[in-house]
C-alpha positions as CSV (number, residue, x, y, z in Angstrom):
1,M,-2.9,11.9,-2.5
2,D,-3.5,12.6,-6.2
3,D,-4.0,15.8,-8.1
4,E,-5.6,16.3,-11.5
5,R,-4.4,19.1,-13.8
6,P,-5.0,19.9,-17.4
7,I,-2.6,17.8,-19.4
8,E,-1.3,20.7,-21.4
9,E,0.0,22.5,-18.3
10,V,1.9,19.6,-17.0
11,L,3.2,18.4,-20.4
12,N,4.3,21.9,-21.3
13,T,6.1,22.3,-18.0
14,I,7.9,18.9,-18.0
15,G,8.4,19.2,-21.8
16,D,11.0,21.9,-21.2
17,E,14.4,20.2,-21.0
18,S,15.9,22.8,-18.6
19,A,12.9,22.4,-16.3
20,R,13.3,18.6,-16.3
21,T,17.0,19.0,-15.5
22,V,16.2,21.2,-12.5
23,L,13.4,18.9,-11.4
24,A,15.7,15.9,-11.5
25,A,18.4,17.7,-9.5
26,I,16.0,18.7,-6.7
27,S,14.2,15.3,-6.7
28,R,17.5,13.9,-5.2
29,E,18.1,16.6,-2.6
30,P,16.8,20.1,-1.9
31,R,19.1,22.7,-3.4
32,S,19.5,26.5,-3.6
33,A,19.3,28.3,-6.9
34,K,23.0,28.9,-6.8
35,E,23.7,25.2,-6.3
36,L,21.3,24.3,-9.1
37,A,23.0,26.8,-11.5
38,E,26.4,25.1,-10.8
39,E,25.1,21.5,-10.9
40,C,22.9,22.0,-14.0
41,D,25.4,24.3,-15.8
42,M,22.8,27.0,-16.3
43,S,22.7,30.7,-15.6
44,L,20.9,32.0,-12.4
45,P,18.2,33.8,-14.5
46,T,17.5,30.5,-16.3
47,I,17.3,28.6,-13.0
48,Y,14.9,31.2,-11.5
49,R,12.6,31.1,-14.6
50,R,12.4,27.3,-14.5
51,L,11.8,27.3,-10.7
52,E,9.0,29.9,-11.2
53,L,7.5,27.7,-13.9
54,L,7.7,24.6,-11.7
55,Q,6.3,26.4,-8.7
56,E,3.4,27.8,-10.8
57,H,2.3,24.2,-11.5
58,D,3.0,23.1,-7.9
59,L,5.8,20.7,-8.8
60,V,8.3,22.2,-6.4
61,S,8.2,23.8,-3.0
62,E,10.4,26.5,-1.5
63,Q,11.8,26.6,2.0
64,T,14.0,29.1,3.8
65,A,17.4,27.8,5.1
66,V,19.8,29.5,7.4
67,A,23.5,29.4,6.6
68,E,26.2,29.0,9.3
69,D,26.9,32.7,9.1
70,G,23.2,33.5,9.9
71,N,22.2,34.5,6.4
72,H,19.0,33.2,4.9
73,Y,18.5,31.7,1.5
74,N,15.9,29.6,-0.3
75,V,16.1,26.0,-1.1
76,Y,13.9,24.2,-3.5
77,K,12.6,20.6,-3.5
78,C,10.4,18.3,-5.5
79,N,7.1,17.9,-3.9
80,F,5.7,14.8,-5.7
81,D,6.5,11.2,-6.0
82,S,5.2,10.4,-9.5
83,T,3.1,11.6,-12.4
84,V,0.8,9.3,-14.3
85,I,-0.8,10.1,-17.7
86,T,-3.9,8.0,-18.6
87,L,-6.3,7.8,-21.4
88,E,-9.9,7.5,-20.3
89,D,-12.9,7.8,-22.6
90,D,-10.9,9.4,-25.4
91,E,-9.5,12.0,-23.0
92,Y,-6.0,12.2,-21.5
93,K,-5.7,12.9,-17.8
94,V,-2.7,13.7,-15.6
95,R,-2.5,12.7,-12.0
96,I,0.3,13.9,-9.8
97,Y,1.0,11.8,-6.7
98,R,2.2,14.1,-3.9
99,K,4.6,13.3,-1.1
100,E,2.6,13.2,2.1
101,N,3.4,12.4,5.7
102,V,1.2,10.0,7.7
103,P,-0.4,12.7,10.0
104,D,-1.5,14.7,6.9
105,R,-2.9,11.6,5.2
106,F,-4.9,10.7,8.4
107,T,-6.3,14.2,8.6
108,T,-7.3,14.2,4.9
109,L,-8.9,10.8,5.3
110,W,-10.8,11.9,8.5
111,D,-12.0,15.1,6.7
112,E,-13.3,13.0,3.8
113,L,-15.1,10.6,6.0
114,A,-16.7,13.5,7.9
115,G,-18.0,14.9,4.7
116,E,-16.0,18.1,4.7
């Protein structure tokens, strides 16, 4: 599935070096904010600001995990496969290709064929 967003939003978001570092880390494996702070050598407030920015532009997703001691915490993961920037008719466009599982793809295709 692809998603079109204003190019300025996407470029401003991925133009931030700290946001790119966080995004690269969670693209390999979901991580908690604490793990990201340690791996990326950033403060927790910086990590949370970048995660908020990435979530605002739907580039990461958040899930709740349960630790062995029963405590809950959030983990963050990248939710897209690639981003493509194109130039069409003197206008730049950004397309974000999302990670999708097969049942979701089938449902989307079926809805599109049904005219919904």
